[in-house]
VOPAGU-2260 file (C-alpha; in pm, 1 decimal, decimal comma):
REM VOPAGU-2260
SITE   aa  ch    i         X         Y         Z
SITE  MET   A    0   -2227,3     671,7   -1511,3
SITE  LYS   A    1   -1832,7     642,0   -1461,6
SITE  VAL   A    2   -1808,5     926,2   -1213,2
SITE  ILE   A    3   -2128,5     806,0   -1005,2
SITE  LEU   A    4   -1955,9     453,8    -977,5
SITE  ILE   A    5   -1628,4     614,3    -853,2
SITE  ILE   A    6   -1798,3     822,7    -598,4
SITE  VAL   A    7   -2021,8     538,7    -482,9
SITE  GLY   A    8   -1689,8     325,5    -478,3
SITE  VAL   A    9   -1481,9     561,0    -257,8
SITE  LEU   A   10   -1755,1     627,4     -35,0
SITE  LEU   A   11   -1793,6     231,6       9,4
SITE  ILE   A   12   -1417,6     208,1      72,3
SITE  LEU   A   13   -1426,3     494,7     349,8
SITE  THR   A   14   -1715,0     356,1     511,5
SITE  GLY   A   15   -1559,5       1,7     511,8
SITE  ILE   A   16   -1244,7     141,3     683,6
SITE  VAL   A   17   -1423,5     316,2     967,1
SITE  TRP   A   18   -1651,1       3,9     994,7
SITE  PHE   A   19   -1339,5    -218,1    1019,3
SITE  LEU   A   20   -1164,0      14,2    1291,0
SITE  GLN   A   21   -1460,5      -1,3    1490,2
SITE  GLY   A   22   -1517,2    -352,2    1475,5
SITE  ILE   A   23   -1158,0    -424,5    1587,9
SITE  ASN   A   24   -1184,4    -173,5    1842,3
SITE  VAL   A   25    -967,6      82,1    1712,3
SITE  LEU   A   26   -1206,4     345,6    1668,4
SITE  PRO   A   27   -1398,1     365,7    1970,4
SITE  GLY   A   28   -1725,7     548,4    2053,3
SITE  SER   A   29   -2022,7     329,2    1884,3
SITE  PHE   A   30   -2219,2      57,0    1902,0
SITE  MET   A   31   -2004,8    -118,9    1656,0
SITE  THR   A   32   -1704,1     -94,0    1858,7
SITE  GLY   A   33   -1524,7    -424,4    1933,8
SITE  GLN   A   34   -1796,5    -647,2    1737,1
SITE  ILE   A   35   -1616,9    -853,1    1470,9
SITE  GLU   A   36   -1912,7    -881,6    1276,4
SITE  TYR   A   37   -1853,3    -504,0    1179,0
SITE  ALA   A   38   -1546,8    -597,3    1096,9
SITE  VAL   A   39   -1614,0    -845,6     846,3
SITE  ALA   A   40   -1859,6    -610,8     711,4
SITE  GLY   A   41   -1636,8    -311,2     663,0
SITE  ILE   A   42   -1373,4    -570,0     459,3
SITE  VAL   A   43   -1682,5    -669,3     262,9
SITE  ALA   A   44   -1756,3    -299,5     192,2
SITE  ALA   A   45   -1451,1    -213,3      98,2
SITE  ILE   A   46   -1388,0    -497,2    -147,0
SITE  ILE   A   47   -1711,8    -405,0    -316,6
SITE  GLY   A   48   -1611,7     -34,7    -331,7
SITE  ALA   A   49   -1284,5    -117,5    -469,1
SITE  GLY   A   50   -1464,4    -348,5    -740,2
SITE  LEU   A   51   -1705,7     -62,2    -817,5
SITE  ILE   A   52   -1398,7     178,6    -911,7
SITE  ALA   A   53   -1215,9     -94,7   -1118,8
SITE  TYR   A   54   -1542,4    -176,7   -1276,0
SITE  SER   A   55   -1621,5     176,3   -1392,4
SITE  ARG   A   56   -1246,6     255,4   -1511,3
SITE  ARG   A   57   -1265,4     -50,2   -1726,9
SITE  GLN   A   58   -1571,2      94,2   -1920,1
SITE  ARG   A   59   -1537,6     295,1   -2198,1
SITE  GLY   A   60   -1691,9     633,9   -2211,8
SITE  ALA   A   61   -1827,3     813,5   -2539,6
SITE  PRO   A   62   -1570,7    1044,0   -2702,6
SITE  PRO   A   63   -1597,3    1391,2   -2657,7
SITE  ILE   A   64   -1812,2    1577,1   -2910,1
SITE  GLU   A   65   -1498,0    1788,4   -3011,2
SITE  LEU   A   66   -1319,3    1466,0   -3121,1
SITE  GLU   A   67   -1589,4    1318,9   -3325,3
SITE  LYS   A   68   -1618,3    1645,2   -3514,0
SITE  ALA   A   69   -1247,8    1668,1   -3585,9
SITE  GLN   A   70   -1243,4    1292,5   -3683,2
SITE  ASP   A   71   -1567,1    1352,7   -3933,7
SITE  ALA   A   72   -1366,9    1671,8   -4078,7
SITE  GLU   A   73   -1048,8    1456,9   -4138,0
SITE  SER   A   74   -1256,7    1177,3   -4300,7
SITE  GLU   A   75   -1468,0    1391,5   -4547,5
SITE  PRO   A   76   -1252,1    1516,4   -4860,7
SITE  THR   A   77   -1214,6    1855,5   -4948,1
SITE  GLU   A   78   -1291,8    2010,7   -5263,7
SITE  ALA   A   79    -965,8    1984,9   -5403,8
SITE  GLU   A   80    -904,0    1627,4   -5302,6
SITE  SER   A   81   -1234,7    1544,7   -5478,2
SITE  GLY   A   82   -1157,8    1682,1   -5803,1
SITE  ASN   A   83   -1518,3    1851,5   -5765,5
SITE  ARG   A   84   -1387,1    2205,1   -5832,7
SITE  PHE   A   85   -1525,5    2434,6   -6069,4
SITE  ASP   A   86   -1312,2    2693,1   -6241,9
SITE  GLY   A   87   -1536,8    2826,8   -6451,2
């Protein structure tokens, strides 16, 4: 989920930059060129994209399986530590 949010956030930022540049007439060649509404929409899109990235970086992911197994192995006592060793 984190990766998807980051990808969507980056795409929104890039799209917002293009819309902003077209809206302020820096990037010509579109019906959006020179239209201030698209400059505002670009800023909004870039802010939402940055918010998605910030939100995704604050989420905690599940620990890797290897880490969980290593932690479980450390928490269980060995036969020598538990005193249940049978020497026969």
